[in-house]
C-alpha positions in Angstrom: 78.3 83.3 81.4 81.5 84.4 83.2 83.5 82.3 85.7 84.6 85.5 87.4 83.4 89.0 87.8 86.3 91.1 88.9 85.4 94.4 90.5 88.3 96.8 90.1 90.9 97.0 87.4 93.9 97.9 89.6 97.0 95.7 89.9 95.2 93.1 92.0 92.1 92.8 89.9 94.0 92.9 86.5 96.6 90.3 87.6 93.9 88.0 89.0 92.0 88.2 85.7 95.2 87.5 83.8 96.0 84.4 85.9 92.4 83.1 85.8 92.3 83.5 82.0 95.6 81.6 81.7 93.8 78.8 83.5 90.9 78.8 81.0 88.5 80.9 82.9 86.3 83.6 81.4 86.4 86.9 83.2 84.6 90.2 83.1 86.4 93.2 84.7 84.4 96.3 85.7 85.6 99.6 87.1 83.7 102.6 88.3 86.4 104.9 87.0 86.6 106.0 83.4 89.9 104.1 83.0 91.7 100.9 83.9 94.7 100.7 86.2 93.3 101.8 89.6 95.7 104.0 91.5 98.7 103.0 89.3 97.1 104.6 86.2 99.3 106.9 84.3 97.9 109.7 82.1 100.0 111.0 79.3 100.3 114.8 79.4 102.8 116.7 77.2 104.5 113.4 76.4 105.0 112.7 80.2 103.6 109.7 82.0 101.9 111.4 84.9 101.2 109.2 88.0 97.6 110.4 88.4 97.1 109.1 91.9 100.5 109.7 93.4 104.0 108.5 92.9 104.4 104.7 92.4 107.9 103.3 92.4 108.2 99.5 92.0 110.6 97.9 94.4 111.1 94.4 95.7 113.6 92.0 97.0 111.8 89.0 95.6 113.3 87.8 92.3 110.2 85.8 91.4 108.1 88.9 91.7 110.6 91.1 89.8 110.9 88.6 87.0 107.1 88.3 86.8 106.4 92.1 86.5 109.1 92.4 83.9 107.2 90.1 81.6 104.7 92.9 81.2 107.0 95.9 80.8 110.7 96.8 80.6 111.8 98.7 83.7 114.3 101.5 83.8 117.0 102.0 86.5 115.2 104.7 88.4 116.4 104.9 92.1 114.1 106.7 94.5 116.2 109.4 96.2 113.8 112.0 97.6 114.9 115.3 99.1 113.3 117.3 101.8 113.0 121.1 102.1 112.6 122.6 105.5 112.1 126.4 105.3 115.2 127.4 103.2 117.2 124.3 103.9 117.5 121.2 101.7 118.2 117.7 103.1 118.6 114.2 101.6 116.3 111.4 102.5 116.2 108.8 104.0 118.1 110.1 107.0 121.7 109.3 106.2 125.2 110.8 106.4 124.4 113.5 103.8 121.5 114.5 106.0 123.6 114.5 109.2 126.5 116.4 107.5 124.1 119.1 106.4 122.5 119.3 109.9 125.6 119.4 112.0 128.6 120.0 109.7 130.1 116.6 110.6 131.9 114.0 108.4 132.0 110.7 110.2 129.3 108.1 111.3 130.8 108.2 114.8 130.2 111.9 115.1 126.6 111.5 113.9 125.9 108.6 116.2 127.2 110.5 119.2 125.0 113.6 118.5 121.9 111.5 118.1 122.6 109.4 121.2 123.3 112.5 123.3 120.0 114.1 122.2 118.1 110.9 122.9 119.7 110.6 126.4 118.9 114.2 127.3 115.2 113.6 126.6 115.0 110.8 129.1 111.9 109.2 127.4 111.4 105.6 128.7 107.8 104.8 127.7 106.8 106.9 124.7 103.2 108.1 125.2 102.6 109.5 121.7 104.1 109.8 118.3 106.2 112.8 119.2 107.9 111.0 122.1 108.3 107.8 120.0 110.0 109.7 117.2 112.2 111.7 119.6 113.3 108.5 121.3 114.4 107.1 118.0 116.1 110.0 116.2 116.6 112.9 118.7 115.4 116.5 118.5 117.0 117.9 115.4 115.9 115.3 112.9 112.5 115.2 114.5 111.9 119.0 114.5 113.1 119.6 110.9 112.2 116.5 109.0 109.4 114.6 110.8 107.2 116.9 113.0 105.7 119.2 110.3 105.4 116.5 107.6 103.6 114.1 110.0 101.2 116.8 111.3 100.3 117.6 107.7 99.7 114.0 106.8 97.4 113.4 109.8 96.1 116.9 110.4 96.8 116.3 114.1 99.5 117.5 116.5 102.1 114.8 116.9 101.4 114.8 120.7 97.8 113.7 119.8 98.9 110.8 117.6 99.5 107.3 118.9 103.1 106.1 119.2 102.5 103.0 117.1 102.2 105.0 113.9 106.0 105.3 113.9 107.4 101.9 114.8 110.9 102.6 113.5 112.7 105.4 111.8 115.7 104.0 109.9 119.0 105.9 110.4 121.7 105.2 107.8 125.2 106.0 108.7 126.4 105.8 105.0 126.3 108.4 102.2 123.5 106.5 100.4 120.5 108.4 99.2 118.6 105.3 97.9 115.3 105.3 99.8 114.6 101.6 99.5 116.8 98.7 100.6 115.3 96.4 98.1 117.5 94.6 95.5 115.2 95.5 92.5 113.8 98.9 91.7 112.5 100.9 88.8 109.7 102.5 86.8 108.1 100.7 83.8 109.2 102.5 80.6 106.0 104.0 79.2 104.2 104.0 82.5 102.1 101.6 84.5 99.0 101.7 82.4 100.7 99.5 79.8 101.2 96.8 82.3 97.5 96.7 83.1 96.6 96.8 79.4 98.8 93.8 78.7 97.3 91.9 81.7 93.8 92.5 80.4 94.4 91.6 76.8 91.5 89.4 75.5 89.5 90.0 78.7 86.1 91.8 78.7 86.3 95.1 80.4 83.7 97.7 81.3 84.7 101.1 82.7 82.4 103.8 84.1 80.5 100.9 85.7 79.5 100.9 89.3 79.3 97.4 90.7 76.4 98.1 93.1 74.3 99.5 90.2 75.4 96.8 87.7 74.6 93.9 90.0 71.0 95.1 90.6 70.2 93.9 87.0 69.2 90.2 87.5 70.5 89.3 84.1 73.9 90.6 85.1 73.8 88.9 88.4 72.9 85.6 86.8 75.7 85.8 84.4 78.4 85.5 87.1 79.6 82.4 88.9 82.0 84.0 91.3 83.1 87.5 92.2 86.5 89.0 93.1 85.7 92.3 94.9 88.6 94.8 95.3 86.4 97.7 96.5 85.8 98.7 100.2 84.7 95.6 102.1 82.4 97.7 104.4 80.6 99.1 101.4 80.0 95.6 100.1 78.1 94.8 103.3 76.3 98.2 103.2 78.3 99.4 106.2 76.3 97.2 108.5 78.8 97.4 111.3 80.0 100.9 110.6 82.4 102.7 108.3 86.1 101.9 108.1 88.3 105.0 108.1 91.0 106.2 105.7 93.2 109.2 105.0 92.7 110.8 101.6 95.0 112.8 99.3 94.2 115.7 97.0 96.4 116.5 94.0 96.9 119.8 92.2 98.6 119.0 88.9 99.8 121.7 86.5 101.9 121.9 83.3 104.8 124.3 83.5 106.6 126.0 80.6 110.1 124.9 81.8 112.0 121.7 81.1 113.0 121.2 84.8 111.2 122.6 87.8 112.9 121.0 90.9 115.6 118.6 89.6 114.1 115.6 91.3 111.0 113.4 91.0 110.1 113.7 94.7 110.6 116.7 97.0 109.0 116.6 100.5 108.1 119.9 102.3 108.6 119.2 106.0 107.6 122.5 107.7 104.1 122.9 108.8 103.6 126.2 107.1 103.7 124.8 103.6 100.3 123.4 103.0 101.3 120.5 100.7 103.3 117.5 101.8 105.4 117.1 98.6 105.7 118.0 95.0 106.1 115.2 92.4 107.8 116.1 89.0 106.7 113.2 86.9 109.2 113.4 84.0 112.1 112.5 86.3 110.7 109.0 86.9 111.6 108.3 83.3 114.5 110.7 82.8 112.4 112.8 80.5 113.8 115.4 78.1 110.5 117.0 77.2 110.4 120.8 76.7 107.7 121.2 79.4 107.2 119.6 82.8 104.2 118.4 84.9 104.2 118.7 88.6 101.7 117.5 91.2 101.3 119.1 94.7 100.0 116.6 97.2 97.7 117.6 100.1 96.8 115.1 102.8 93.2 115.4 103.7 90.6 114.1 106.1 88.5 111.3 104.5 84.7 111.2 104.5 82.3 108.7 102.9 82.3 109.4 99.2 85.9 110.6 99.0 88.6 108.5 97.4 90.1 106.3 100.1 94.0 106.1 100.1 95.6 105.1 103.4 93.9 102.7 105.8 94.0 103.8 109.4 94.9 100.5 111.1 94.3 101.5 114.7 92.6 99.3 117.3 89.1 100.7 116.5 89.3 100.1 112.7 91.1 96.8 113.0 88.3 95.5 115.3 85.7 96.8 112.9 87.5 95.1 109.9 87.7 91.8 111.8 83.9 91.8 112.0 83.6 92.3 108.2 86.3 89.7 107.6 84.2 87.2 109.6 81.3 87.8 107.2 83.7 87.6 104.2 85.0 84.2 105.4 81.5 82.8 105.1 81.1 83.7 101.5 81.3 80.8 99.0 81.2 82.8 95.8 83.0 86.1 96.7 86.7 86.7 97.1 87.9 89.9 98.7 91.3 91.3 97.5 93.5 94.4 97.4 93.9 97.4 99.6 90.2 98.1 100.1 89.0 94.5 100.2 91.5 93.6 102.8 91.7 97.0 104.6 95.5 96.9 104.4 98.2 99.1 102.8 100.1 97.2 100.1 103.3 98.0 98.2 103.0 96.8 94.6 105.2 93.8 95.1 103.1 92.7 98.0 100.0 93.0 95.8 101.5 90.6 93.4 102.5 88.2 96.2 98.9 88.4 97.5 97.5 87.5 94.1 99.8 84.5 93.8 98.5 83.4 97.1 94.9 83.9 96.1 95.3 82.1 92.8 97.0 79.1 94.5 94.1 78.9 97.0 91.4 79.4 94.4 92.8 76.8 91.9 94.3 74.4 94.5 97.8 74.8 93.3 
């Protein structure tokens, strides 16, 4: 008998299993993939920890969460400082004084603020009707045309005029020469990759990979061996899509080993013009300051999602949020099923927010 069946061995499922075990509960973790770790899984290629499902950079301002994750791994001092390439021009991200200096040949924050304010004033946009107008009203024409428009249209496979304004609520402009993408106090990459964190969390816990929940649960002996289930898969699939299918964006990766020690000089390079088909290239060794003789890069292509594809980014528009609310209503009536994680809660989570959500779920589950 198991106190908990945990469906999914990503950060949410693995941490819940770890915390439940600490409280004397017996857990079984199953995952349909051939490995543990969910989307933070790292695969070792040529001695490099490759972020198999896209770049993951841990960052948080919560000391409790930072101290907690550091009990499972030692973190390095990696600072996320992506660059953007537009045609043959290279810019720093996020939009900061280095960006503005390259765009306009200026040196002071006052000069940059005036150019942006003048561009916004000339546009005369009072009520943004779409994403394009929203972005223009926040950053002006130059930043939008070179660094937002093409990248966003590749991400969504839609013209910016056809996308709702709410997708871009704010676009931070920094009037300092600071290339650190995140404002959070704590940031880094676990030395040796993320998979080691999940392995440590799941020590002493029964784990089955290559195991599909919906097939596994059909066996009555399996079903009878479980007291309670934590489900981190898609909530609509759990209910057999009875109200309809929740929508996502997906991502396709082309990963290759290159016979050079340094391909692009940075972990993350965004390609912001529409003509380049991929959104960015990740060079994985730079996350851990690698000195390996070869390198591994991944080109990322944003793609339309259809049922059966890997779901990555939730589309939290009115239609999907209304649909999710109906599934949430069903979920709230469950006595022996907990829904968690990105797919179970139909919500995009940064990793620190996953940890916070598990703390909350554990406190609720164990009355703490």
